[in-house]
C-alpha positions as CSV (number, residue, x, y, z in Angstrom):
1,M,6.3,10.7,-40.4
2,S,2.6,10.0,-40.9
3,L,-0.2,11.9,-39.2
4,A,-0.7,9.0,-36.8
5,A,3.0,9.2,-35.8
6,W,2.8,12.9,-35.2
7,L,-0.3,12.5,-33.1
8,T,1.3,9.7,-31.1
9,L,4.4,11.9,-30.6
10,G,2.3,14.7,-29.3
11,L,0.6,12.4,-26.8
12,V,4.1,11.1,-25.7
13,V,5.4,14.6,-25.1
14,A,2.2,15.6,-23.3
15,A,2.4,12.5,-21.1
16,I,6.0,13.2,-20.2
17,A,5.2,16.8,-19.3
18,L,2.3,15.7,-17.1
19,F,4.2,12.9,-15.4
20,A,7.2,15.3,-14.7
21,S,5.0,18.1,-13.4
22,E,3.2,15.9,-10.8
23,K,0.2,18.2,-11.0
24,V,-2.0,15.3,-12.1
25,R,-1.9,11.8,-10.5
26,V,0.0,9.3,-12.6
27,D,-3.0,7.0,-13.0
28,I,-5.2,9.8,-14.2
29,V,-2.5,10.8,-16.7
30,A,-2.4,7.2,-18.0
31,L,-6.2,7.1,-18.3
32,I,-6.3,10.4,-20.2
33,V,-3.7,9.0,-22.6
34,L,-5.7,5.8,-23.0
35,V,-8.9,7.7,-23.8
36,L,-7.2,9.9,-26.4
37,L,-5.5,7.0,-28.1
38,V,-9.0,5.5,-28.7
39,L,-10.6,8.7,-29.7
40,L,-7.8,9.5,-32.2
41,G,-8.0,6.1,-33.7
42,L,-4.4,5.2,-32.7
43,V,-5.5,1.9,-31.1
44,T,-8.6,-0.2,-31.3
45,P,-10.8,-0.7,-28.2
46,S,-9.6,-4.2,-27.7
47,E,-5.9,-3.0,-27.8
48,A,-6.8,-0.2,-25.4
49,L,-8.2,-2.7,-22.9
50,A,-5.5,-5.4,-23.3
51,G,-3.4,-3.9,-20.6
52,F,-5.9,-4.8,-17.9
53,S,-5.4,-8.5,-18.8
54,N,-1.7,-8.3,-19.3
55,E,0.4,-10.8,-17.3
56,A,2.6,-8.0,-15.8
57,T,-0.5,-6.1,-14.5
58,V,-1.9,-9.3,-12.8
59,T,1.4,-10.3,-11.4
60,V,2.1,-6.9,-9.9
61,A,-1.3,-6.9,-8.2
62,A,-0.6,-10.3,-6.7
63,M,2.9,-9.2,-5.6
64,F,1.4,-6.3,-3.7
65,A,-0.7,-8.8,-1.8
66,L,2.4,-10.9,-1.0
67,S,4.4,-8.0,0.2
68,L,1.4,-6.9,2.3
69,G,1.4,-10.3,4.0
70,I,5.1,-10.1,4.9
71,E,4.5,-6.6,6.2
72,R,1.4,-7.2,8.2
73,S,2.4,-10.6,9.7
74,G,5.5,-9.1,11.4
75,S,7.9,-11.4,9.6
76,L,10.7,-8.8,9.6
77,D,10.2,-7.7,13.2
78,P,13.1,-9.7,14.7
79,L,15.5,-8.2,12.1
80,I,14.1,-4.7,12.8
81,R,14.7,-5.2,16.6
82,L,18.2,-6.4,16.0
83,L,19.1,-3.4,13.8
84,S,17.6,-1.0,16.4
85,R,20.5,-1.9,18.8
86,I,23.0,-0.3,16.5
87,R,24.4,3.0,17.8
88,K,26.9,4.1,15.1
89,P,25.3,5.9,12.2
90,W,27.7,4.6,9.5
91,L,27.2,1.0,10.8
92,L,23.4,1.5,10.7
93,T,23.6,2.7,7.1
94,L,25.7,-0.3,6.0
95,A,23.5,-2.7,8.0
96,L,20.3,-1.3,6.5
97,M,21.6,-1.5,2.9
98,L,22.9,-5.1,3.4
99,A,19.5,-6.1,4.9
100,I,17.3,-4.3,2.5
101,A,19.0,-5.1,-0.8
102,P,18.5,-8.9,-0.7
103,M,14.9,-8.5,0.6
104,G,14.2,-5.9,-2.2
105,A,14.6,-8.7,-4.7
106,F,11.3,-10.3,-3.5
107,I,9.4,-7.7,-1.4
108,K,7.8,-4.5,-2.7
109,N,10.3,-1.7,-2.2
110,I,7.8,0.8,-0.8
111,A,6.7,-1.7,1.9
112,L,10.4,-2.3,2.8
113,V,11.2,1.3,3.2
114,A,8.0,1.9,5.1
115,M,9.0,-0.8,7.6
116,F,12.5,0.3,8.1
117,L,12.0,4.1,8.0
118,P,10.8,4.4,11.7
119,L,13.7,2.3,12.9
120,A,16.2,4.6,11.0
121,L,14.6,7.7,12.3
122,R,14.6,6.5,15.9
123,V,18.3,5.6,15.8
124,C,19.1,9.0,14.1
125,A,17.2,10.9,16.8
126,R,18.9,8.8,19.6
127,T,22.4,9.5,18.2
128,R,21.7,13.0,17.0
129,T,22.6,12.0,13.5
130,P,21.1,13.8,10.5
131,P,18.5,11.5,8.9
132,G,19.7,12.6,5.5
133,R,22.9,10.5,6.0
134,V,21.0,7.3,6.4
135,L,17.7,7.4,4.5
136,M,18.9,8.0,1.0
137,P,21.3,5.0,1.0
138,M,18.4,2.9,2.4
139,A,16.1,3.9,-0.5
140,F,18.8,3.3,-3.1
141,A,19.5,-0.1,-1.6
142,A,15.9,-1.1,-2.1
143,Q,16.1,-0.2,-5.8
144,M,19.4,-2.1,-6.2
145,G,17.8,-5.2,-4.7
146,G,14.6,-4.8,-6.7
147,V,16.5,-5.1,-10.0
148,C,18.1,-8.4,-9.1
149,T,15.0,-10.6,-9.8
150,L,12.1,-10.5,-12.1
151,L,9.8,-10.2,-9.1
152,G,11.7,-7.3,-7.4
153,T,10.0,-4.4,-9.2
154,S,7.0,-3.9,-11.4
155,S,9.1,-2.5,-14.2
156,N,11.0,-5.8,-14.5
157,L,7.8,-7.7,-14.9
158,L,6.6,-5.1,-17.4
159,T,9.8,-5.4,-19.4
160,D,9.5,-9.2,-19.5
161,S,5.9,-8.9,-20.7
162,L,6.7,-6.4,-23.4
163,A,9.7,-8.5,-24.6
164,R,7.4,-11.5,-25.1
165,K,5.0,-9.3,-27.0
166,H,7.8,-8.5,-29.4
167,G,8.5,-12.1,-30.0
168,L,11.5,-12.5,-27.6
169,S,11.9,-15.3,-25.2
170,G,11.0,-14.3,-21.6
171,F,13.4,-13.8,-18.8
172,G,13.9,-16.2,-15.9
173,V,13.1,-15.1,-12.3
174,F,16.8,-15.1,-11.4
175,E,18.3,-14.2,-14.8
176,Y,19.0,-10.7,-13.7
177,T,20.6,-11.8,-10.4
178,P,24.3,-12.1,-11.2
179,M,24.5,-8.7,-12.8
180,G,22.1,-7.1,-10.3
181,A,24.2,-8.5,-7.4
182,M,27.4,-7.0,-8.9
183,L,25.8,-3.6,-9.4
184,A,24.4,-3.7,-5.8
185,V,27.8,-4.5,-4.4
186,A,29.3,-1.6,-6.4
187,G,26.5,0.7,-5.4
188,I,26.8,0.0,-1.7
189,T,30.6,0.4,-1.9
190,Y,30.2,3.7,-3.6
191,L,27.6,5.0,-1.0
192,M,29.9,4.0,1.9
193,L,33.2,5.3,0.4
194,V,32.1,8.3,-1.8
195,G,28.4,8.9,-1.4
196,R,28.7,9.5,2.4
197,W,30.8,12.6,1.8
198,L,28.2,13.9,-0.6
199,L,25.2,13.4,1.7
200,P,23.9,16.4,3.6
201,R,25.2,17.0,7.1
202,R,22.3,19.2,8.2
203,L,21.2,18.1,11.7
204,D,17.5,18.4,11.3
205,V,16.0,15.5,13.1
206,H,12.3,15.9,12.5
207,M,11.1,12.5,13.5
208,E,11.6,12.3,17.2
209,V,11.2,9.2,19.2
210,E,8.5,8.2,21.6
211,S,7.4,11.1,23.7
212,E,9.9,13.5,22.2
213,L,7.5,14.6,19.6
214,G,8.5,17.4,17.3
215,H,7.0,20.8,16.3
216,Y,3.4,20.6,15.3
217,V,0.6,22.9,14.3
218,T,-2.7,22.4,16.2
219,E,-5.8,24.4,17.4
220,L,-6.5,25.3,21.0
221,R,-9.9,26.6,22.0
222,I,-10.2,29.1,24.8
223,K,-12.5,27.8,27.6
224,A,-14.8,30.1,29.6
225,G,-12.5,30.1,32.7
226,S,-9.2,30.6,30.9
227,P,-6.9,33.3,32.3
228,L,-6.1,34.3,28.7
229,I,-9.6,35.9,28.3
230,G,-9.3,39.7,27.9
231,K,-5.6,39.6,27.1
232,T,-4.0,40.2,23.7
233,I,-1.8,37.5,22.2
234,A,1.1,39.9,22.5
235,A,0.5,40.5,26.2
236,A,0.1,36.7,26.9
237,R,3.7,36.2,25.7
238,L,3.0,32.5,24.9
239,G,6.2,32.1,23.0
240,E,8.5,33.5,25.6
241,T,6.7,31.8,28.5
242,H,5.6,28.5,27.1
243,G,7.5,28.0,23.9
244,V,4.3,27.8,21.9
245,Y,3.9,30.3,19.1
246,P,0.4,31.6,17.9
247,L,0.1,31.7,14.1
248,E,-3.6,32.7,13.6
249,L,-6.6,33.6,15.7
250,L,-9.8,32.0,14.4
251,R,-13.1,33.5,15.7
252,G,-16.0,31.6,14.2
253,E,-15.4,31.6,10.5
254,Q,-13.1,34.6,10.7
255,H,-9.4,34.7,10.4
256,M,-8.3,37.8,12.4
257,W,-5.9,40.0,10.4
258,S,-4.0,41.4,13.5
259,P,-4.0,38.5,16.0
260,Q,-1.3,39.9,18.1
261,E,-3.4,42.9,19.1
262,Q,-6.8,41.1,19.4
263,A,-8.2,40.6,22.9
264,L,-9.0,37.0,23.4
265,E,-12.5,35.8,24.0
266,A,-14.1,32.5,25.2
267,G,-14.6,30.2,22.2
268,D,-11.7,31.7,20.2
269,V,-9.4,29.2,18.6
270,L,-5.7,29.7,18.5
271,L,-3.7,28.1,15.7
272,V,-0.4,27.4,17.4
273,R,2.9,25.8,16.7
274,G,5.3,24.2,19.1
275,E,6.6,20.9,20.6
276,W,3.8,18.7,21.6
277,E,4.8,18.5,25.3
278,R,4.8,22.3,25.5
279,I,1.5,22.6,23.8
280,E,0.0,20.1,26.3
281,E,1.5,22.0,29.2
282,L,0.0,25.3,28.0
283,R,-3.3,23.6,27.4
284,T,-3.4,22.5,31.1
285,R,-2.2,25.7,32.6
286,A,-4.2,28.1,30.5
287,E,-7.5,26.1,30.6
288,L,-7.6,25.5,26.9
289,E,-8.8,22.5,25.0
290,L,-7.9,20.9,21.7
291,D,-10.6,22.1,19.3
292,P,-13.4,19.5,19.5
293,E,-14.4,20.1,15.9
294,N,-11.0,18.7,14.7
295,R,-11.1,15.9,17.2
296,Y,-14.6,14.7,16.1
297,G,-15.7,14.7,19.7
298,R,-12.9,12.5,21.0
299,D,-11.6,13.4,24.5
300,P,-7.8,13.3,24.3
301,R,-7.5,12.9,28.1
302,K,-8.8,9.3,27.8
303,A,-6.4,6.5,27.6
304,G,-4.8,6.0,24.2
305,T,-1.7,5.8,22.2
306,L,0.0,8.9,20.8
307,I,1.2,8.1,17.2
308,E,3.2,10.0,14.6
309,A,2.1,8.9,11.1
310,M,3.4,10.2,7.8
311,V,1.2,10.5,4.7
312,R,2.7,8.1,2.2
313,P,3.7,9.3,-1.3
314,E,0.9,8.5,-3.8
315,S,-1.5,7.9,-1.0
316,S,-5.2,8.1,-1.7
317,I,-5.5,11.0,0.7
318,E,-3.0,13.3,-1.0
319,G,-4.7,16.5,-2.0
320,R,-7.7,15.9,0.3
321,L,-8.7,18.3,3.1
322,L,-7.9,17.1,6.6
323,G,-11.4,17.9,7.5
324,E,-12.7,15.3,5.0
325,L,-11.0,12.4,6.7
326,D,-13.1,10.4,9.1
327,L,-10.3,8.6,11.0
328,Q,-12.4,8.5,14.1
329,R,-14.9,6.2,12.5
330,E,-12.4,4.2,10.4
331,C,-9.6,3.7,13.0
332,D,-11.0,5.1,16.3
333,T,-8.2,7.7,15.9
334,T,-8.2,11.4,16.5
335,V,-6.1,13.9,14.6
336,L,-4.5,16.2,17.2
337,A,-1.9,18.1,15.2
338,I,-0.1,18.3,11.8
339,R,3.5,19.0,10.7
340,R,4.8,19.8,7.3
341,H,8.5,19.7,6.5
342,G,9.9,23.1,5.5
343,Q,6.6,25.0,5.8
344,V,4.6,26.5,8.6
345,L,0.9,25.8,8.1
346,R,-1.3,28.8,8.7
347,E,-4.7,27.4,7.7
348,A,-7.3,26.0,10.1
349,M,-6.6,22.3,10.4
350,R,-9.8,21.2,8.6
351,E,-8.7,23.4,5.7
352,V,-5.2,21.9,5.3
353,R,-4.9,20.0,2.1
354,L,-2.7,17.0,2.8
355,A,0.5,16.4,0.9
356,A,2.9,13.5,0.9
357,G,5.3,13.7,3.8
358,D,2.9,15.5,6.1
359,V,3.1,14.1,9.6
360,L,-0.1,13.7,11.7
361,L,0.0,13.5,15.5
362,L,-2.8,11.0,16.3
363,L,-4.5,9.7,19.4
364,A,-5.6,6.1,18.9
365,S,-7.8,4.3,21.4
366,G,-6.9,0.8,20.1
367,G,-3.2,1.3,19.5
368,A,-1.3,1.6,16.3
369,A,-2.4,-1.7,14.7
370,P,-5.2,-0.1,12.5
371,L,-2.8,2.5,11.2
372,R,-0.1,0.0,10.5
373,A,-2.6,-1.8,8.4
374,D,-3.6,1.4,6.6
375,D,-1.6,1.9,3.4
376,R,-2.3,5.7,3.5
377,F,0.2,6.2,6.3
378,V,3.6,5.2,7.6
379,V,3.7,4.9,11.4
380,L,6.8,6.7,12.6
381,S,6.5,6.4,16.3
382,E,4.1,5.3,19.1
383,R,4.0,5.0,22.8
384,E,3.0,1.3,22.7
385,D,4.3,-1.5,20.5
386,S,1.8,-3.9,18.8
387,R,2.5,-7.6,19.0
388,R,2.0,-10.0,16.1
389,T,1.7,-13.7,16.0
390,P,4.9,-15.6,15.2
391,R,3.0,-18.4,13.5
392,R,1.6,-16.0,10.9
393,A,5.1,-14.5,10.4
394,W,6.6,-17.9,9.7
395,A,3.6,-18.8,7.4
396,A,4.1,-15.6,5.4
397,L,7.8,-16.3,4.9
398,A,7.2,-19.9,3.9
399,I,4.5,-18.9,1.4
400,M,6.8,-16.2,-0.1
401,L,9.6,-18.7,-0.4
402,A,7.3,-21.2,-2.1
403,V,6.2,-18.6,-4.6
404,V,9.8,-17.8,-5.5
405,I,10.8,-21.4,-5.8
406,A,7.7,-22.4,-7.9
407,S,8.2,-19.5,-10.3
408,G,12.0,-19.7,-10.4
409,L,12.0,-23.4,-11.3
410,R,9.1,-22.8,-13.7
411,W,6.8,-25.2,-11.9
412,L,4.1,-22.5,-12.3
413,P,3.8,-19.4,-14.5
414,I,4.8,-16.3,-12.4
415,P,1.2,-14.8,-12.4
416,V,-0.3,-18.2,-11.2
417,A,2.4,-18.6,-8.5
418,A,1.9,-15.1,-7.2
419,I,-1.9,-15.4,-7.1
420,A,-1.7,-18.8,-5.4
421,G,0.7,-17.2,-2.8
422,A,-1.7,-14.3,-2.2
423,V,-4.6,-16.8,-1.6
424,A,-2.5,-18.9,0.7
425,M,-1.5,-15.8,2.8
426,A,-5.2,-14.9,3.1
427,V,-6.1,-18.4,4.2
428,A,-3.3,-18.4,6.7
429,G,-4.5,-15.1,8.2
430,C,-1.4,-13.1,7.3
431,F,-3.7,-10.2,6.7
432,G,-7.3,-9.4,7.2
433,R,-10.1,-10.4,4.9
434,K,-10.3,-7.0,3.3
435,D,-6.6,-6.1,3.5
436,I,-5.8,-7.9,0.3
437,Y,-7.8,-5.3,-1.6
438,E,-6.8,-2.3,0.6
439,G,-3.1,-3.2,0.3
440,I,-3.0,-3.2,-3.4
441,D,-1.8,0.2,-4.8
442,W,-4.5,0.5,-7.4
443,K,-3.0,3.6,-8.9
444,I,0.0,1.6,-10.0
445,I,-2.2,-1.2,-11.4
446,I,-4.3,1.4,-13.4
447,L,-1.1,3.1,-14.5
448,L,0.3,-0.2,-15.8
449,A,-2.9,-1.2,-17.6
450,A,-3.7,2.2,-19.1
451,I,-0.2,3.1,-20.3
452,L,0.6,-0.2,-22.1
453,P,-1.6,0.8,-25.1
454,L,0.7,3.8,-25.7
455,G,3.5,1.3,-26.6
456,T,1.2,-0.3,-29.0
457,A,0.4,3.1,-30.6
458,I,4.1,3.9,-30.9
459,E,4.7,0.7,-32.8
460,N,1.6,0.8,-35.0
461,S,1.9,4.5,-36.0
462,G,5.5,4.1,-37.1
463,L,6.8,6.5,-34.5
464,S,9.1,3.9,-33.1
465,Q,10.9,3.4,-36.4
466,A,11.2,7.2,-36.9
467,L,12.8,7.6,-33.4
468,V,15.1,4.7,-34.1
469,D,16.2,6.3,-37.4
470,T,17.0,9.5,-35.6
471,G,18.9,7.8,-32.9
472,M,20.9,5.8,-35.4
473,Q,22.0,9.0,-37.1
474,L,23.5,10.0,-33.8
475,V,25.1,6.7,-33.2
476,G,26.5,6.6,-36.7
477,V,29.0,3.8,-37.4
478,H,30.1,3.3,-33.8
479,G,28.4,-0.1,-33.5
480,A,26.1,-2.1,-31.2
481,L,27.7,-1.0,-27.9
482,A,27.2,2.7,-28.7
483,A,23.6,1.9,-29.6
484,L,23.2,0.0,-26.3
485,L,24.6,3.0,-24.4
486,M,22.1,5.3,-26.1
487,V,19.2,3.1,-25.1
488,Y,20.4,3.0,-21.5
489,L,20.9,6.8,-21.2
490,L,17.6,7.6,-22.8
491,T,15.8,5.2,-20.5
492,A,17.5,6.7,-17.5
493,L,16.6,10.2,-18.5
494,L,12.9,9.3,-19.2
495,T,12.8,7.5,-15.8
496,E,13.8,10.6,-13.9
497,L,11.2,12.6,-15.7
498,M,8.2,10.3,-15.7
499,G,8.8,7.3,-13.6
500,H,10.1,3.8,-14.2
501,N,7.0,2.1,-15.6
502,P,6.0,4.6,-18.3
503,S,9.6,4.8,-19.4
504,V,9.7,1.0,-19.9
505,V,6.5,1.2,-22.1
506,L,8.1,3.8,-24.3
507,M,11.6,2.3,-24.5
508,V,11.2,-1.5,-24.9
509,G,9.9,-1.2,-28.5
510,I,12.5,1.3,-29.4
511,A,15.2,-0.8,-27.9
512,V,14.1,-3.8,-30.0
513,S,14.1,-1.7,-33.1
514,V,17.5,-0.3,-32.4
515,A,18.9,-3.8,-31.9
516,H,17.5,-4.8,-35.3
517,A,19.0,-1.7,-36.9
518,V,22.5,-2.6,-35.7
519,H,21.9,-6.3,-36.5
520,A,22.3,-7.2,-32.8
521,D,20.3,-9.5,-30.4
522,P,17.4,-7.5,-28.9
523,R,17.6,-9.2,-25.5
524,P,20.6,-7.2,-24.1
525,F,18.9,-4.0,-25.3
526,V,15.8,-4.9,-23.3
527,V,17.9,-5.7,-20.3
528,A,19.5,-2.2,-20.6
529,V,16.0,-0.8,-20.4
530,A,15.1,-2.9,-17.4
531,F,18.2,-1.9,-15.4
532,A,18.1,1.8,-16.3
533,A,14.5,2.1,-15.4
534,A,14.7,0.2,-12.1
535,T,17.7,2.3,-10.8
536,S,16.5,5.9,-10.5
537,F,18.8,7.9,-8.2
538,A,19.1,11.4,-9.6
539,T,15.7,12.9,-8.4
540,P,13.3,12.4,-5.6
541,V,10.4,11.8,-8.1
542,G,11.8,9.1,-10.3
543,Y,11.0,6.3,-7.9
544,P,8.5,6.1,-5.0
545,T,11.0,5.2,-2.3
546,N,13.0,8.3,-3.2
547,T,9.9,10.4,-2.7
548,M,9.3,8.8,0.7
549,V,12.7,9.5,2.1
550,Y,12.8,13.0,0.5
551,Y,10.2,14.2,2.9
552,A,11.3,12.2,6.0
553,G,15.0,13.0,5.6
554,G,14.6,16.8,5.0
555,Y,16.5,16.6,1.7
556,R,16.8,19.2,-1.0
557,F,16.3,18.3,-4.6
558,T,19.9,18.9,-5.4
559,D,21.0,16.4,-2.7
560,F,19.7,13.6,-4.9
561,M,21.5,15.0,-7.9
562,K,24.8,15.2,-6.1
563,V,24.7,11.6,-4.9
564,G,22.6,10.0,-7.6
565,I,24.1,11.3,-10.8
566,P,27.6,9.8,-10.1
567,L,25.8,6.5,-9.1
568,I,23.9,6.4,-12.3
569,A,27.1,7.0,-14.2
570,L,28.8,4.2,-12.3
571,F,25.9,1.8,-13.0
572,C,25.9,2.8,-16.7
573,A,29.6,2.2,-17.1
574,L,29.4,-1.2,-15.4
575,S,26.3,-2.1,-17.4
576,M,28.1,-1.5,-20.6
577,L,30.7,-4.1,-19.5
578,L,28.3,-6.6,-17.9
579,I,25.4,-6.7,-20.2
580,P,27.4,-7.9,-23.3
581,Y,29.1,-10.4,-21.0
582,F,25.9,-12.0,-19.7
583,W,23.8,-11.4,-22.9
584,P,26.1,-11.2,-25.9
585,L,25.2,-8.5,-28.4
586,M,25.7,-10.7,-31.4
């Protein structure tokens, strides 16, 4: 291989390692790769910036806006209310999959899971069902639906764009639908008949409903007249008496090393853990107050709505200190407490660095509407329900249907139809004036735009051909179907390691070259890349919806492997039968 090919290979390996480690944000990794590609002379500046004007990048941004309109307008509220009446867990699982899979073909998967997650958790808490038996099938169904159309997931749009770049004819909006629907039926059947026995049975219902709020960590300041003054924490017996367990004693800027033996003083702050109702009872009886510093001056005794909100995966506040947030100014909301699955937090609240899956207990003066409109959070429960206008809900559905019809019948190019739909939703008031920008996940847009030049470098440097030659030595004389299987499995592996969009960028060019090497039509090989990348089931990091339910459902990493690897094998086997049927190899 040439020096350029070796340099490109080094960048590919480094990118895979960074994507898999999750120590650096995916968009930052893509930008680092982009800069290095230019500095090393592997792409020209114009090639480096071409991703920002790519049709897939523009369309994905517009589809974010369309999904936002569906979510904010309350279009799916009637269906959510209908599903909330289900009492049997197995029936809820089946109903959620049957509802989400068709919608996933047109609505952003993360938005779908975010909307149905609180419903699933409420029913699980009501029926004492482990959330882990419901949430993973729900996330998988969203992926199964997403692969059914060109609009269903960003990787499908990216695959289509890269296929056109390689001189192939583009794919129709519904060209994937027959095969995708068959795979979805097979996947749902597997999850109901086989997967349900592999799902965890741990009864660990973290997301309680309404006032039955779970265990939180918060700070209680000792007021001057508190009966706890002069007592040690051990003598106060807070755990035995009130069910509230002190974790740390904060005195000014000091963390006391032996809090159990320290005599309490006025102004001391106790970092405690317990059920919220018990914490409130202790606060009242012992004349304590929620630390005003962490409430930004908000009096929690004033009327308001108690809300549980989870930090979304890939949210802009991941990694930020809780004390840096100004939710009081942004949403008229006060942070009362925090909970992290599988870990007892022992830092002062302002020093807690937020992670995906953290649940904040919030007191909102204006209800949950501002937080539902905030893409940093998923509202899990609230005391009050916000009402949305039916007219806007119908308008959002009509506009989305018009976009699908216009692009499906090729009346308008997909990017133009999507942008027109986003504008129509804004005019119809389906979301606020600024929401269209706040609702777009810019990390994904930057990732798409910045990682695309890596595919160009793989082609230009000759690395693609070198990898194809190596792969063909493994395939030998077994023919085009064996080569197709190799492309599918390699894409599936890369997707679990680095995510679906980067794996598409790496694999589409290789897939086309492999097809030429075995004298086959490249289109079925590109389809294999699309389906393998859009159905990531084996790890909680391969797809954002997996990450979301990983935290909420209390899963272990191995739970995804037990359920997901057989499902990937099933999809792979069926794909080897269906792809040549719908897209002949020769």
